[in-house]
N, C-alpha and C positions, 0 to 999 in steps of 0.2 A: 551353501555353507563355505566360508573361506578356507583355503588350504592351510594346513599348519605351517608355521614359519620354520625355516631351517636356520641353523647357525645359533649364535649366542642370543640369549634372552635379553630383554630390556633391563630386568633386575638380576638378582642372583639366582633365582629359581623360578620354575613355572608358577608356583603359588604367588611369589612376589610380583611376577609380571601380571597375573590376573588381578591382583589387588590394586596394582598401579593403574591398570587400564580402567578398572571400576571407579577409582577415585577421579581419573581424568574425565570419564563419562558423567559422573555426578557433577563435577565442576562445569562441564560443558552445558548440561541441562539447566543448571542453576543460573549461570551467568550469560548464556547465549553464545559466548565465544571465549576462547582461552588461548594464551600464548605458550607454546611448548616447542620442543625440538621437532624437526621434520620427521624423524624416525618414529617418535611417539605419536605424532599426528596421523601418520600413514597407518599405524597399527590401530589407532583409535577409531578411524573412520568406519571400518566394517562393523565393529561392535556397536557404535552409536546408530548406524543405519538399521541394524537388526532390532535394537531396542525401540526405535521409533516405529518400525513396522509392527512390532508386537503391540505397542501402545495404540496404534491405529485400529487394531482389532477391538480393543476395549473390553474384552471379557475377563472374567475372574482368573482363568488359567494364565492368560497373558500377563496380568498384573502380578501374579505370583512368580512367574518366570522372570519378570523384570526385577522384582524384589530380591531375587537371588544374586543379582549383579549389583544393582544400585540399592544400598542398604538404607538410605535416607527416605523415609516415607513422605516427607514434604516434597522432595524432588520428584518422587514417583507420581504423586498427586498432580504436580505441575506438568509433568510429562504427559500424563493421560488426559488431563482436562484443558490444558492450554496449548501445549506444543503439538500434540498429535492432530487435533482438529485443524491446525493451520496447514497441515500437509495432507488433508483428506483427498484432494484431487491429484496429488503428485505421486507417481508410481515409484519414485526412488530419487536418489541424489539429494538428500536432505542436508548434507554438510558441504562445506567449501574449505579448501586448504589454500591459504595465501602465504607464499614464502616471503620472509622478511630477511633482513641482514643477519650476519653472524653475531653470536653472543660475544659480549666484550671480554669476559674472563677466559674462556677456553676456545673461542672461535667456532663453536658448534653452530651448525646451520639451524636457524629458528624459523618457525612458521606460526601462523594464526589459523586455528580451526574454528569455524563458526557455523551456526545454523543458517541456512539460506532463508530468505524471506518467503512468505507464502506465495503460491502461484496465483497470479492475477489473470483471470480469464477475460480476454478482450471481448467486447461486444461484436457480434457477427456483422460482417460488412454486408451491405445490401446487395441483392442480386443485380446483374447487369441491366436487366429491364427496369428495375426500380431506380437505378442510378440515372438511366436515360430519361425516365419520366421526371425525376427531380431536377435534372439539368434543364429540361424543356420548360418546366414550371418556373425556374429561376429566370430564364430568358424572357418569358412572357411577363413576369413581374417587373423586370428591368425595363422592357419596352413600354409598359403601361406607365411607369414612373417617369420616363423620358418625355412622353407625350403631353404631360401637364405643363401648362404655361404658368409663369409666375402670377399673371393677372387673374387667372381663373381660381387660384387658391384663395380660400376664404380665411385661412388661419394665419394670415400674415400679421405679425405683431407690429411691424413698423408702419402700417397703414394709418393715415390720419382719420379722425372721425369725420363724418359728412358735415358739410356746412349748410345751414338753412338759407333760403332765398333772401331773408331779411338781413343776413349777415351775423345773426346771433350764433354763438357757439354753444349756448346753453340749450339743452334739449327739453327743458320743462321744469325739472327739479333743481334746486340750488345744490351746488357741489359741496358747500361748506357745512350746511346743517343737515342732520338726518331727516328723513321724510316724516312729516307731521309736525315738526317744531317751527320751521320757518315759513310754512305756507299759510298760517292763519292771518287774515287781514281784518277780522272783525273785532 
């Protein structure tokens, strides 16, 4: 559990601060990212991480605990059914804070807090012996392909058709007419 903050609150009272953080968390889960001051983003991060961890459990007690903070049932449904499954394999670190420039009106430092993308599990790399076998197989295939001569290949498309001894290029059937129409002489 995070340690209580010392010093002035974000709002006027502790109750106002809790409600402000609850509204920020609701907006974060609804939109995926929000732009706010750095101080509010840093105070929101532990709360949002705790809510996502509770949503990952998925039981009724966790849902009721989240509903005490996030009052919007649609957002809680989205949190439990869409956001939490994205982070099923991730042990923590569900949010990211990116600092942006100062705000135009009062020069307050601004930041964007956003939900990180789901953890993509990379395919396991093959073992060293498997890589050696695959490399050896590639070498064998490359050498087999280099030994073929162009004359030995039968799938050459540029090759001319064979010429008969009489000099005819026609191989028996006429080229213009389909088989059966031009062959009748009777």
